[in-house]
PASEZA-59542 format. One record per atom (N, C-alpha, C): z, y, x. Coordinates in steps of 0.2 Angstrom, whole numbers, plus 2048, in hexadecimal, padded with zeros to 3 digits. Layout:
<pts>
ZYX;...
</pts>
This chain:
<pts>
8007FA804;800800800;800806804;7FC80B803;7FB811807;801816804;805819809;80A81D807;809824808;803826809;80082D80A;801830803;803836803;80483A7FD;7FD83D7FB;7FC83E7F5;7F68417F3;7F68487F4;7F084B7F5;7F08537F6;7F38577F1;7F28547EA;7F58587E5;7FC8587E5;7FF8527E7;8068527E7;8098567ED;8068577F2;80885B7F8;8078627F6;8028647F2;80186B7F0;80786D7EB;8088687E6;80D8697E1;81486A7E5;8168657EA;81C8667ED;81D86D7F1;81786F7F4;8178757F8;81887B7F3;81587B7ED;8168807E8;81D8807E5;82087A7E4;82787A7E1;82C87D7E7;82A87B7ED;82F87E7F2;82E8857F3;8288887F3;82788F7F3;82A8937ED;8298907E7;82C8937E1;8348937E1;83788E7E4;83E88D7E4;8418937EA;83D8937EF;83F8987F4;83E89F7F2;8398A07EE;8388A77EC;83C8A97E6;83E8A47E2;8438A67DD;84A8A77E0;84C8A37E5;8528A57E9;8528AC7EC;84C8AD7EF;84C8B37F3;84C8B97EE;8488B87E8;8488BE7E4;84E8BF7DF;8538BA7E0;8598BB7DB;85C8C27DD;85D8C47E3;8608CA7E5;85A8D07E6;8548CE7E8;84F8D27E9;84D8D67E2;84D8D27DD;84B8D57D6;8508DA7D4;8568D87D5;85C8DD7D4;85B8E47D8;8598E37DE;8598E97E2;8538ED7E0;84D8EA7DE;8478ED7DC;8488F17D6;84C8ED7D1;84D8F07CB;8528F77CC;8578F67D0;85B8FC7D1;8579027D4;8529017D8;84F9077DA;84A90A7D5;8499077CF;8459097CA;84990C7C4;85090B7C4;85490D7BF;8559157C0;8569187BA;85791F7BA;85F91F7BB;8619257BE;8689267C0;86B9277B9;8729267B9;8759277B2;87592F7B1;8769307AA;8769377A9;87B93B7AC;87A9427AD;87F9457B1;8859467AC;88B9487B0;8919497AC;8919507A9;8909517A3;88F9587A0;89595A79C;89B95679D;8A195879A;8A395F79B;8A49617A1;8A69677A3;8A196D7A0;89B96C7A1;89697179F;896971797;89796C794;89896C78C;89E97078A;8A396E78E;8AA97278C;8A997978D;8A697B793;8A5982795;8A098678F;89B98278D;897985788;899985781;89E981780;8A1980779;89D97B775;89A976778;897971774;89A96A776;898965771;89A95E773;89595C778;89895777C;894955782;88D95277F;88E94E77A;88894B777;883950775;885955772;88095B770;87D95D776;88095E77B;87D961781;87895C784;87A955784;875950787;86F950782;87095077C;86A950777;866956778;86895C779;86496177A;860960781;86395E786;86095C78C;85A95778C;85C952788;85794C787;85194F783;85295377D;84D956779;84995B77D;84B95E782;847963786;84196078A;84195978B;83C95778F;83E955796;83A95379A;83B9517A0;83C94A7A1;83F9477A7;84394B7AC;83E94F7B0;8419557B3;8479587B1;84695B7AA;84C95D7A7;84C9607A1;84A9677A1;84796979C;84497079C;84A974799;84D97879D;85497C79C;852981796;84C984797;84B989791;84B98678A;84898078A;84897D783;84F97A781;853978786;859976785;85E97B782;85D981786;861987784;85F98977D;85998977C;85698C775;85998776F;859980771;85C97C76C;86397D76B;86797F770;86E98076F;86F98776D;86A98B76D;86B99276B;86F997770;86E995776;87199977B;86C99B780;86E9A0785;86A9A378A;86999D78F;86399D792;862998797;86699979D;86799F79F;86C9A07A5;87399E7A4;87599E79E;87C99C79C;87C99479D;87799179A;87698A79B;8769887A2;87298B7A6;8719897AD;87798A7B1;87B98F7B0;8819917B3;88798B7B2;8869887AC;88B9847AA;88A97D7AC;88397B7AE;8819747B0;8839737B7;88596C7B8;88696A7BF;88096B7C3;88096B7CA;87A96B7CE;8769657CD;8709657CE;86C95F7CD;86D95A7D2;86C9537D1;86D94E7D6;86894F7DC;86A94D7E2;86594D7E7;8609487E6;85A94A7E9;8549457E8;85693E7EA;8539397E6;8549327E8;8509317EE;85392D7F3;84F92A7F9;84C9247F7;8469237F9;84291D7F8;8429187FE;
</pts>
């Protein structure tokens, strides 16, 4: 009896081995690649909202409704019924640019 493996079996075994190796390697790699594409969490607007006299969710909603990112502060201020300079002064500084 000839104990040589068929070419199809060899290809199948090689494909399975590569698949297992790539699945193992990607288990952390996928998480890292997803992290780089995630948006950062929304900024903490609690102090700005308190300064302006709005609920934090109201301020967040106005910022989301204004477009962006980045948000259009003129539109957000108009939605809130305040001057854009008042809004700008109350907001925290923008986050630093993300490194790639």
